[in-house]
N, C-alpha and C positions, 0 to 999 in steps of 0.2 A: 200401394205402399211405395214409399220413396226408395230409390236405389241409387247406385253410383255408376257413372259412365266415364271411362278414360278414352280420350280421343287425341290424336296428334293434330298439330296445327297445319291444316292444309294450305292456308294462305301465307303462313310464315310470319304473321305479325307478332305472335307470342315469343317467337325465337329472338326477335330483335330486343325485347325486354330483357331476356336472359343474357344475350350477348353484351348489351350495354352495362348491365350490372357486373358481369365478369371482367370486362375491360376496365371498369372503374376501380374494382378491387385490386387490380394489378398496378394501374398507372398512378393512383394517388399515393400509396406507400412507397412505390419505387421513386417517385419524385422527391419525397421527403428524405430518403436515405441515400439515393444515388446522384442527386443533382450536385454537380461540382460546386464546392464551396468557393467563396469569393477569392479569386486569384490575386486580387489586389492586396488582400490581407497578408497572403503568403509572401508576396513581393515586398511589402512594407517590412515584414519581419526579417526577411533576408537582407534588406537594405540597412536595417538597424544593426545587424550583426556583421556588416561588411567591414567596419573599422577594425574589429578585433579578429574575426574569423575569415577575413578575405583571402588569406594565403592557404587555408586548410583545403585538403583534397576533397573532403565531403562537400564543402561549400561550392567549389567549382563544379563538381559533378551535379549538384542540385540545380545550379543555374542552367547548366546545359540541358538537364532533363526537363526543366520547366519550359525552356524555349523550344525543344524538339518534340514535346509530348502532344499527340493528337487525341489521347484518350478522353480528356474533358470535352472536346468538341464532338466526338462520337457519342458520348453519353447524352449531351444536350440534344443532339439530332434525334437519337432514338426516343428520348422522352417527349420531345415535341411531336414526333410522329404518332406516339401513343395517345397524346392529348388530342391531336387532330382526329384520330379514329374515334375516340370517345365522344367528342363533340358532334361529329357527323352522325354517330348512332343515336345520340340524344336528340338531335334535330329530327332524325327519321322517326323516332318513337313519338315525338310530339305531334307529328302530322298524321299519325295513324287514326282511322275512324274507329269508334267504339262499336264492336259487333253486338254487344248485349244492350238491348233497349227494354225498358219496363213496359209490360203489357197494359194498355189502357183502352177499354172497350168504347169509351166516349170518343176517342180519336178515330177509331175504326168506323164509327157511325157518323162522324162529322158533327157531333153534338157538343154542346157546352157541358161541363161537369155540373151535376145537380139538375139535369133536365127531368121533366115529369114523365110519368108512364105513358101518357097519351102522345107526347112528343116523340118518345122512343118508338112506339108502335107505328106512328105515322112515317118517321124517317126510315124504319125498316121496310115498310111497304114500298116506299119510293125506290130504295136501293135494290130491293128484290126484283122489281120490275126491270131494273136496268141491268143487273149483273146475274140474273138467274140463267142457268145453262139452257133452259128451254127457250128463253128469249134471246139467245145468242150471246150471253155474257160469259165472263171468266169464272170457271168452277172454283178455283182456289180463292178468288176474291169473295165469291158468294159464301164459301165455307167460313171465312174469317168474319163476314158480316153476320152469319147465323150464330156463330160462336159468341160474338159480342152481344147480340140480341138476347141470347140465352143467359149470358152472364148478368145482364141488367134486369131481366124479367123473372127468371127462375130463382127461387129463394136459395136453393142449395148451391147453384152455380155462383150466385152473387156472394154468398158467404165464403166459398172457396177462393174467389178472386180477392175479397177483402183480407183474408188471412194469409193465403199462400201466393197471391199475385197471379193465379192461374185458375180459370174457371173449372178446369178438370181436376183440381185438387193438387196435392204435393206431387211434383214430378221427380224425375231422376236428377241427382246432382252431377253436374258435368265438370270434369277437371281437364284442362288443356295442358298437354305436355309440350314444353318449349323446345321441341325438336321438329324439324320439317318432316313431312310424311314420307319423303323419298328414302329416308334412312331405314324405315321398316318395310319398304316396298319389296315385294318378292323378287324383283329383278336385281336389286342391289344387295341382296342378303349376303352373298359370298364376299363381295368387296368389303362390306361393313364388318363381317366376321374376321376377315384377314387383317383389317386395321386394328381391331380390338385385340386380336391375338398377338400382333406385332408389338403393340404398345404395352400390354400388361404381362405378356409371357416372355418377351425378349428384352425390350429396352429397359423396363423398370427393374428386373432382376440384375441386369448388367450394371446399371447405374448404382444400385444399392450395394451390390457385391464389390464393385470397384472402390466405393467410398469406405466400406467396412474393411477391406483388405489394406487400404492405405492407413486408416486410422489405428488399427491394431499394431502397426509397425512403429508408431510414435508414442512417446510418453506425453504427459501433460504439458511439458515445456517444449514440445515439438522436437525432441531428440530421439533418434532411432533407439529402440529397445536393445538392439544388438550392440550399439555403441556404449550404452550404459553397462551392459554385461561385460564388455571388453574393459572398460575403466575399472569395474569392480574386481575383475580377475587380476589385473596388473597392480592395483593398489593393495590387494590382499597378498600378492606375491612379493611385492617390493614395498614394505611400509616406509622405508627411508629412501625417498626418491629425489635425486638431484635435478638441477634444471635441464641438463642434457637429456636425461632419461625421460623427464616430463614432456619435453618437446617431441620425443619419439612417440610416446603414448598418445599425445594429443593428435598428431598428424596421422595416426593409424585409425582414426575414427571412420566409420562406414559412411559418413556424410560426404567424404572425399572419394568414395569408390563409385565409379559410373554404374556398376551393377546394382547398387542400392539407392543411388540418387541420380536422377536424370540431369540435374543441374551440373554435376561434375563431368568433366570431359578429359579424355586422353587423346592428344593430337599426335599425328605422325611426326611432326617436327620436334616432339619432346625427346626423341632419341638423339637429337643433335644439341638442342639448347640446354637440356637438364644436365648432361655430363659437363658441359662448359661451365655452368654455374657451380657444379660440385668442385671443379678444379679451382675456381676462384675463391670459394668459401673455405676450402681446406678439409680437415678431418671431420666428417659428419657420420661416421660409422656406416659407410656404404657396404662394407663387406660383412655386416652382421646378418646371419642367416636365420635369425629367429623370426617366425611369422607373427604378425603381419607386417613387421618392420621392413622386410625385404621385398614386399610387393611393390609393383611400379607406382600405384596411386599413392601409397604411403611415402615412398621415397620422393616423389614429385612434390607432395604437399609439404614435406619436411624442408626440402630445398627452398620452396617459395617462402615459407615462414622465416627461415634463417636469412634469406636475402632481404626480406622486409625489415628484419631487426637490424641488419647491417646497412640499410638504406642504399641498397645496390639498385642500379637501373637494369631493367629486363626488357625483353622485346614486347611489342604491343599484344601479341597473342598470349604470351605468358603473363602479361600485366592483368589481363582480364581474369585469368585463372587465379592469379595471386590475390586480387580483390575479393574473389569469391571465398578463398580459404581464410583470408584475414577477417572478413565479415562474419564468418561462422565461428571463429575461434573463441571470442568471449563467452558465448552461450555454452560451448562445449566445456570450457574451463569451469564455468559455474556448475555444470552438471558433475564435473569431476570433484568439486568441493562438496557437493551434496552427497556423492558416493562416499567420500572420505568421512563425512559426518555420520552416515548410516553405519559404516564399518566401526567407527568409534563407539557408537551407542550399542552395537551388537557385542563388541568386545567388553564393554563395561557391564552389560547385563548378563551375558552368557559366559564370557571368558573362553579360553581354549585357543585363542590366536592373538597375534599382536595387532593392535590398532595402528592405523597410519600415524606416523610421527607428526608433530606440529610443524616441523620444517617442510614436510611434504605439502600440507595444506597451504602454508604461507607461500611456498614457491608457486603454487597455482595462482594465488592472488597477485604475486609479483609478476608472473608471466603475462597475466591479463594487462597489467599496467604497461609492460614492455611492448606488447602487441599494439595496444591503442596508440602509444606514442612512437612506435617504430624505433626503439632504442634497445641496445644490448644491455646485459646486466651490469657490466663494468663501466658503462658510460656515465657521464655527469648529468644530473637532472637539469642543469642549465641548458642542455641541448634541446629541451622541449620548447625553448623560446625561439622566435624567428630571428634570422640573421646571425645566429650563433653557430660557429664551426669549431672543429677540433683545435685549430691553430689559435683561436681567440681565447681559449681557456687559460692560457699561460698568463694573460693579463689579470684574470680573476684570482688564481691561486697563488699569486705572488705574495711575498712576505709583507708587503704594505697593506694589502686588502684581505687576503685569506678568505675569499668567497668561494665556498664549495657547494652551497645549496641555495635554493630559492629564498629561504628565510634569511640567509646571510646577505643576499642581494637586497632584500627589502629593508633590512635594518641599517644599511649604509645611509649616510647623509647624501643629500641630493648632489652636492658638489663633488663628493668622493665618487659617487656612482657615475656621474658624467665624466669625471677624469679617468675612471677605470675603463669605461666604454667609449673611449675616444676614437676607437676604430670605426664607430658607427656615425653616420651623418645625422642631421637633425631629424629628418623624417623617419629614418630607421630607429633612432633612439626613442622618438615619441611612440612609434608602433610597439617597441619592446616594452615600454612602460604601460601602454594600454593593455597589452596581453598579460603582463605580470599583474596588473591591477585587477584583471578579471578572474585570476586564480582564486580558489576558495581558501579561506582561513577559518578553521573550525575550533571552537572552544568546547571543551567536554567537562561537564560536571556530573559527579557520581554521588549516589546516595544508597547506603547499604542498610537493609532492614529485613526483618522476618515478618511477612504479612500474616494476618489472622492469628496473631499470638498476643498474649497479655503484655509481654515486654518485647516490643518489636526490635529493640536495639540489642537484646541479648541473644547471641547466636549459640545455639546448643548443638551437640553432635547429632548429625542426621537430619537436622531441620532443613526446610527449603528456603534458601537465601534468595532474595530478590534485590538485584542491583538496578536501580533506576538511573539511566544515563540520559542527560539532557544535552542535546547537540545544538549548537547555535552556529549558523553559517554567516560569515561576512566576506566581503571582497578584500583581497590583499590591498587594494587602493586605500580602504579605510584604515588599515593598519599603519602603513607608512605615512599617511596624512597626519594621524595622531602623533606619531613619533617626530615628524617634522615640526609639529606645533609645540610639542613639549620639550624636546631636547635643547634647542638654542636658547630657551628662556632661562634655563638654570645657570646660576653663577656659583662661584666657590663659596661665598658667604651664605647664599641661600641653602646650598647643600649642607654646610656645617650646622646651620640653624635647624634644618630638617632633621639631621642626625641627633642634635641635642633634644629636639622635641620628641623624637622617637624614643630616646632613652628615658626621658621624663615620663612619657606616656606609659612606658612599661611598668613603672612603679605604681600607677593608679590602678584601682580595681576595676575590672571590666564587668559588664552585665553578666557574662557567662561565667565569671569567677565568683559569683555570690555563693553564700554558704548553702549547703544542701539541707534537706530535712533532718538528717541525722545530726548535723552540726548544731541545728537549732536546739536540740534537746540538751546538749552539753554546754550551751552558751552561758547559763547561769554559773556553772562551776568554773568557767574560764574568766569571768569578769573580775573576780577578786585577784587573780594572778596578773591581770593586765594593769591593775592599779599599782602593783608593787614594782612593775618594770620601770627602768630608767631609760632616758633618751640617749643612751650610749651607742646603739647601732647606727645612728644617722651618720656620724663621721666616718664609720667604717665603710658605709655605702659610698660616700663621696670619694674615699680613697680608691675604692674599687673602680669607680667610674673614671677617676684620674688615671689609673693604671691602664685602662682599656682604651680611652679616647684622649687625644692630646688637644690642647687649646683652652683658652680662658673661658670662652663661651660655654663650652661643654661643662666646665667646672661649675659655672654659675647655674646652669640648668640642673646639674646633679644636686647642688646644694638646695635649690628650690624644691626639687622633688623630695629630698630628705626632710625639708621643713614641712611639706604637705603630709608626709607619712607621720611625722611627729605630732602634728595637730590632730590627725585622725586617731592616733593612739591615745592622746589626751582626752579627746571626746569620748572614746570608748571607755576609758578608765572612769571618767566622770559618770557616764551612764551606768557603769558597773557598780560604783559606790552608791548611786541613788537606788539601784535595784536591791543592793544588799541592805540598805536602810529600810526599804519597803518590806523586804522579807522578814527583817527583824521585828517590824511593827506588827506583822501578821502572826499573832500568837495563837489565835483560835483555829481549831481544826476545820471549822465550817468554811472559813475564808480560804484556806488552802484547798479544800475540796472544790470550791467554786473556781479557783484558778486552774486546777487540773482539768476540770470539765471544759472550761473555755479553751484551754490549750488543745484538748482532744478534738473539740468541735472544729477549731481552725485547721487542724491536721486533716480531719475528714473532708472539710470543704476543699482543701488543696488537692487531696487525692481525687475527689470527684471532678474537680476542674481539669486535672490531667487526663482522667478517663474520657471526659467529654471531648477534649482536644484530639485524643487518639481516635475516638469514634468518628469524629468529623473528618479527620484525615483519611481514615479507612473508607468512609463512604465516598469521599471525593475521588479516591483512587479507583474504587469500583465503578463509579459513574464514568470516569475517564476511560477505563478499559472498555466499558460497554459502548461508549461513543466511538472508540477506535474500531470496534468490531463492526458497527453498523455503518460507519462512514467510509466511503471509498475515495481514497485520494489519488490524484493523478500522478503517474510516474514520470511526467515531464517536469524536470527540475531546472537544470541549467545546462546549456550545450557545452560540451567539452572542447577545449582547444587542442586539436590533434592535427599535426601537419600531414600525416601519412595515412590516416585511417579513412577508408572509402565511404563511410556511412556516418550520419549524424548520431552522436551518442550523448546520452544524458549522464550527469554526475550521479553515481551511486557509490555506496560505501558498504564495507563489512565491519561489523562490530561484534566482538566476542571477548571472552575472558579465558586466559590461558595460564598455565603454570610453566614458566619458561625454564625453570630449573629441571623439571622432569620431562619437558618437551611434550606436554599433553594438553588437550583441550579441556577446560573446565565447563564452559557453556558452548553450545553450538553457535557457529557464526550466523548472525542475523543480517540479512541483506537489506540495508536501508535504501529504499528506492523513492522516498517521498520527501527528502530533505530539501526544502526551499529556503526557509529562514530558520525555523526551530522545529525540532522533532524530539519526542520523548520515547525512549525504548526501554523495555523491561527485560533484563536477562536473569534467568532463574537457573539455579544449580543446587544440588544437595550438598550440605556442609559435610566436611570429613567426619568419619566415625570416631576419630581419636581427638581428644582435647589438645589444645596448644595453639601456638601462633603460626599462621600461614601467610605467605607472601605471594599474591597473585598479581596479574597485570590485566588491566582493561585496555584492549587494543582496538584502534580505529584505523582501517586501511581503505585507501581509495582503490577503485577498480579502473581508474582512468589516468591518474597522475602519479609520477614518480617523485619521491621525496616529501610527500605531504602526510605520511603516516604518523600516528601519535600513539604513545604508550604511557599509560598512567598507572602507577602502583596502587594496589588494593590490598590493604592489610586486613587479615581475618583472624579474630581471636575467638576460638571455639571453646565453650564451656561445657561442663558435664550436664546432661539433661536431668531435669528434676525428676525425682522418684514419684511414681504414681501413688496417691494416697488410697489406702484400703478403706479406711473409715473417714469419709469426708464429713465435716460438720453439718453439711446440708442434710445428711440423712440421720443425724443424731436427734431422735425424737424423745423429749423428756417423758418420764414415767407418768407424770400427771396428765399429759396430753393423751397418752395411750389409754389411761383409765377413763378420761372424759369421753373418748371416742367409743370405748366399749360400753359405757353407760348410756350414751346416745343410741347405740345399736340395740341394746336391750330394751330401752324405752320404746323404740320404734316397733320392736317385735310385740311388746305387750299391747301397744295401742292397736296394732293390726288384729291381734287376737280378740280384743274387746269389740272392735268393729264387726268381726265375724259373728260373735255371740249376739250382738244387737240385731244383725241381719237375720239370724236364725229366729 
């Protein structure tokens, strides 16, 4: 009976197969994921950004890092060494001899396959005389010869050889274990046991425990849980937080404490350099004894952040710590915004405490902009541009130009802009224009509706309102190129003619000014009145136009518009008289019934067409949302121009709806991280429970630039919700139908009884 045998590889050949497979499983994926990407592509990218971002701190640090980094070379060397080992093992395996050979009795007897029985016996006698032990031959060879002879002459042995490949029948199945025999040798048992115990009882638990201890200390955004709890405590304690208090809470984060974060450092020289910076900065609440604001790490971080906002120079040792603090600050402020949103939702749902004020959350956003650009709150946004200093602002805010923002600078004519920036040379002026042209210009379109409702434009109390905001990003260069193309071409005569055309176009009926369905029903009653009207209102309109606009051309345009209106009225009156005559001729009631049926059919078709359009729009929005959920967009948008930020940052935005009168959030801020060209965002919020008109604001804020925020008004008219119908017509079943159903049921019962009788 067949059995199983497990044996270790004494020769070590099987172990090479295992080792080759193991090394290949490591080397091949590691090469795909760890091989350094093309350094030339990164160098080309940096070269393309040099004209605009060449003066930025992050750009200079990136160039230095790419020149001094040896990590890509070490990765390449390690991966090449792994491939060399893998190829060497593969070559070794290819040269190994196969230990297993198929048993063939014809080869043992030195016969050709298919030899006759007489030839087999003759060859056996010859070999027996040669290898028999009594004749001085080899016993093992003789046993192999006897076994081969029996396999070819004995019927049972031959059948076993043909079926199992062995004359003795099925043998034991042998499994080779790809480990050398010395591992299970009695001499090496203690050493092997020690290695196993060290690997699985010491090293593995320590590695898993260290990873678990570190992971539970951080949130999903890699922020310490203790920092999140700290932010929640102070935002709950101080709902209305000014910028000074906000900076103190930010720098109290445990990311800056060396006991919680090994990257944070406290140097012995801090006792000398930090007090010196405090004296230069002035009042920063040093004497405040409230923990953790009075701790050394918090005080140092606060001083470094305020020195960064003031663009003060610090020593080389403090500069390294300052870069660490500044690099961490945007993520911490984003966590603070998330905490404020959580407290707002808790206050709206549970009540019992005051939610953070809108000004607190907006101060967090503004502080992010200030840290990225290295500017204080009171400074001009123009200082974000290169070569602009405080003394240069007096040229911009003069009475002649009145330039106080980036938009004002863009809207200037090129000649005025060059005259205002006469303190800059040609190269510096071109660099300023290049940087200004790379700044983003966002256009924001909003659409208000109630999804999954019969009337999506009717907002009722308590309904879920969806505001679809479409953001389109363009470069500032495109904006002032269009203005330069359009502004010089306009003359005074062209302007007056455009105004006249605008006034005349106002009198014409637009597509969206067509009569509604309700007006169509009363059209017949109004047609008779239109025929009786005279053309007297036309001169009154011309007088009105003359009173508002001066000039002969405007008078002519207004008169032409009045003539158009008069002709339209005449046509309407003619049509009305014809329809009256037609109605008079229709004396029979059958003709009137036919007209009413046709009119009802057209109204039903129009309603069905509107329903189909709404259904298609709903399906498109659902498909768009499903694609947005499945599609993962890259968060790499456009690099931010920041002179003093130590890390490359991408343009991201906050979008939310707020009630600025009550200083409350209406919808939670949505962090737009994928705006390259166009992005569509849906903001949802519950409509107020009381009917009336409400004035909200859709606000777009940058997390990187100062002075590019946008606020768009949003008017909300809330109507009373429709009452639920107790008896819907859908459930009103006529009596005749109920009687028919009862009759059918009774007929079915009678038929079943008749069938039962027949079966009996």
